[in-house]
C-alpha positions as semicolon CSV with decimal commas, in nm:
position;residue;x (nm);y (nm);z (nm)
1;X;11,410;-9,664;16,643
2;X;11,447;-9,436;16,348
3;X;11,310;-9,080;16,343
4;X;11,205;-8,924;16,019
5;X;11,316;-8,568;15,965
6;X;11,033;-8,342;15,851
7;X;11,122;-8,102;15,577
8;X;11,000;-7,743;15,618
9;X;10,954;-7,554;15,296
10;X;11,100;-7,202;15,298
11;X;10,941;-6,896;15,145
12;X;11,045;-6,833;14,793
13;X;11,162;-6,489;14,686
14;X;10,837;-6,439;14,495
15;X;10,628;-6,519;14,801
16;X;10,831;-6,280;15,015
17;X;10,781;-6,003;14,761
18;X;10,407;-6,070;14,759
19;X;10,392;-6,046;15,141
20;X;10,595;-5,723;15,141
21;X;10,369;-5,576;14,872
22;X;10,054;-5,662;15,070
23;X;10,199;-5,510;15,388
24;X;10,296;-5,195;15,198
25;X;9,944;-5,165;15,060
26;X;9,795;-5,209;15,407
27;X;10,024;-4,939;15,549
28;X;9,927;-4,704;15,268
29;X;9,558;-4,768;15,338
30;X;9,595;-4,722;15,714
31;X;9,822;-4,416;15,706
32;X;9,545;-4,158;15,636
33;X;9,326;-4,307;15,909
34;X;9,614;-4,298;16,158
35;X;9,692;-3,938;16,062
36;X;9,328;-3,841;16,114
37;X;9,324;-4,017;16,451
38;X;9,636;-3,828;16,561
39;X;9,487;-3,497;16,449
40;X;9,162;-3,578;16,629
41;X;9,359;-3,642;16,947
42;X;9,537;-3,308;16,904
43;X;9,206;-3,131;16,857
44;X;9,075;-3,283;17,180
45;X;9,376;-3,131;17,359
46;X;9,306;-2,802;17,180
47;X;8,944;-2,804;17,296
48;X;9,053;-2,865;17,655
49;X;9,303;-2,579;17,623
50;X;9,030;-2,344;17,507
51;X;8,806;-2,449;17,795
52;X;9,083;-2,351;18,037
53;X;9,148;-2,022;17,857
54;X;8,774;-1,951;17,843
55;X;8,740;-2,011;18,216
56;X;9,033;-1,778;18,282
57;X;8,873;-1,507;18,067
58;X;8,539;-1,550;18,243
59;X;8,709;-1,504;18,579
60;X;8,882;-1,194;18,444
61;X;8,554;-1,044;18,317
62;X;8,392;-1,111;18,654
63;X;8,663;-0,903;18,820
64;X;8,648;-0,629;18,553
65;X;8,277;-0,554;18,510
66;X;8,238;-0,770;18,201
67;X;8,533;-0,640;17,999
68;X;8,773;-0,884;17,831
69;X;9,141;-0,784;17,810
70;X;9,299;-0,629;17,502
71;X;9,477;-0,875;17,276
72;X;9,781;-0,654;17,319
73;X;9,853;-0,355;17,538
74;X;10,204;-0,224;17,476
75;X;10,178;-0,001;17,785
76;X;10,130;-0,299;18,019
77;X;10,407;-0,497;18,192
78;X;10,263;-0,813;18,033
79;X;10,147;-0,687;17,690
80;X;9,980;-0,997;17,546
81;X;9,650;-1,123;17,680
82;X;9,776;-1,475;17,758
83;X;10,078;-1,341;17,946
84;X;9,853;-1,113;18,147
85;X;9,617;-1,396;18,243
86;X;9,903;-1,622;18,352
87;X;10,084;-1,352;18,549
88;X;9,762;-1,247;18,724
89;X;9,670;-1,605;18,813
90;X;9,372;-1,651;18,580
91;X;9,565;-1,928;18,398
92;X;9,805;-2,174;18,560
93;X;10,066;-2,177;18,281
94;X;10,128;-2,110;17,911
95;X;10,066;-2,466;17,793
96;X;9,693;-2,402;17,771
97;X;9,754;-2,119;17,521
98;X;9,930;-2,341;17,266
99;X;9,740;-2,562;17,022
100;X;9,928;-2,892;16,969
101;X;9,866;-2,860;16,593
102;X;10,013;-2,511;16,577
103;X;10,351;-2,452;16,415
104;X;10,431;-2,144;16,620
105;X;10,768;-2,134;16,801
106;X;10,789;-2,236;17,164
107;X;10,807;-1,962;17,423
108;X;10,591;-1,753;17,650
109;X;10,566;-1,473;17,390
110;X;10,367;-1,692;17,151
111;X;10,018;-1,836;17,167
112;X;9,795;-2,015;16,918
113;X;9,458;-1,860;16,996
114;X;9,310;-1,537;16,869
115;X;9,104;-1,326;17,106
116;X;8,795;-1,132;16,995
117;X;8,972;-0,813;17,088
118;X;9,233;-0,588;16,936
119;X;9,497;-0,362;17,080
120;X;9,414;-0,112;17,351
121;X;9,074;-0,035;17,499
122;X;8,906;0,082;17,176
123;X;8,880;-0,277;17,052
124;X;8,768;-0,445;17,373
125;X;8,434;-0,620;17,420
126;X;8,209;-0,622;17,723
127;X;8,058;-0,968;17,756
128;X;7,781;-0,843;17,982
129;X;7,648;-0,631;17,694
130;X;7,623;-0,917;17,444
131;X;7,263;-1,009;17,363
132;X;7,348;-1,365;17,259
133;X;7,680;-1,482;17,412
134;X;7,632;-1,834;17,273
135;X;7,650;-1,692;16,919
136;X;7,968;-1,485;16,963
137;X;8,308;-1,651;16,943
138;X;8,547;-1,525;17,208
139;X;8,864;-1,719;17,141
140;X;8,978;-1,965;16,876
141;X;9,249;-2,118;16,659
142;X;9,451;-1,842;16,497
143;X;9,809;-1,732;16,437
144;X;10,088;-1,873;16,219
145;X;10,143;-1,555;16,020
146;X;10,438;-1,319;16,033
147;X;10,270;-1,025;16,209
148;X;10,224;-0,994;16,585
149;X;10,295;-1,362;16,653
150;X;10,229;-1,316;17,020
151;X;9,910;-1,119;16,965
152;X;9,658;-1,304;16,750
153;X;9,324;-1,128;16,730
154;X;8,992;-1,235;16,581
155;X;8,846;-0,884;16,605
156;X;8,732;-0,789;16,255
157;X;8,721;-0,420;16,350
158;X;9,091;-0,427;16,434
159;X;9,304;-0,325;16,130
160;X;9,557;-0,603;16,187
161;X;9,291;-0,864;16,260
162;X;9,429;-1,215;16,250
163;X;9,295;-1,498;16,046
164;X;9,100;-1,781;16,204
165;X;9,301;-2,096;16,138
166;X;9,120;-2,415;16,033
167;X;9,422;-2,625;16,126
168;X;9,230;-2,935;16,241
169;X;9,148;-3,114;15,916
170;X;8,956;-2,815;15,782
171;X;8,801;-2,714;16,114
172;X;8,893;-2,488;16,405
173;X;8,815;-2,499;16,775
174;X;8,640;-2,197;16,920
175;X;8,541;-2,086;17,269
176;X;8,223;-1,878;17,279
177;X;8,125;-1,597;17,512
178;X;7,898;-1,831;17,709
179;X;8,198;-2,055;17,789
180;X;8,109;-2,335;17,548
181;X;8,372;-2,474;17,309
182;X;8,274;-2,594;16,962
183;X;8,430;-2,720;16,640
184;X;8,371;-2,485;16,346
185;X;8,404;-2,521;15,970
186;X;8,424;-2,246;15,707
187;X;8,046;-2,224;15,685
188;X;8,019;-2,160;16,060
189;X;8,254;-1,862;16,080
190;X;8,014;-1,582;15,986
191;X;7,741;-1,708;16,220
192;X;7,998;-1,727;16,502
193;X;8,037;-1,350;16,504
194;X;8,329;-1,324;16,261
195;X;8,133;-1,088;16,038
196;X;8,254;-0,802;15,817
197;X;8,519;-0,978;15,607
198;X;8,552;-1,338;15,719
199;X;8,923;-1,422;15,731
200;X;9,057;-1,771;15,769
201;X;9,352;-1,996;15,689
202;X;9,288;-2,334;15,529
203;X;9,573;-2,570;15,434
204;X;9,822;-2,288;15,484
205;X;9,643;-2,046;15,247
206;X;9,477;-1,725;15,367
207;X;9,123;-1,644;15,251
208;X;8,902;-1,337;15,281
209;X;8,534;-1,411;15,216
210;X;8,635;-1,731;15,035
211;X;8,889;-1,562;14,805
212;X;9,252;-1,681;14,833
213;X;9,492;-1,400;14,923
């Protein structure tokens, strides 16, 4: 019995180039969507971080008659607010104080979130005195400038107030004085209690009231 050998046609060079071109186009189309999905995942981690930090701050205010800590107190053994909360047991570790989208260096001296407080007691807030806690941001994405890397502050009354950082595709995560965590855009900053001159960073550029600095 004779068996006939079937001939299999191979891809030509032109066909291979067409396939490679199509795959390249598909990768180019999918890349932005994949990048957005990764950033969304990072923001979810950021939101969970802020929930933990917010809970720690609420526990602190309960023990201190409504007062939140100073963003920095150079006279204290643990000068930065996040160090103080960890050392005193209000936070388990420093991981919750670092946004996964932040470019700050690693280390316990640095954190990614600005507190609505400045240095020393004169810039502290008492949460029990706020008329509408749900409308006042307490903590949010900040940092990534050269000053006071370990001490970001969102307090507009503080001379070295830090910029809010819209590092999550043009938005920032913020924890409010009622414990809720929300995603904010540029238009939401003034209504969130960041009045006076609204400062923020968008795509690496600092703005004050919408004017690039």
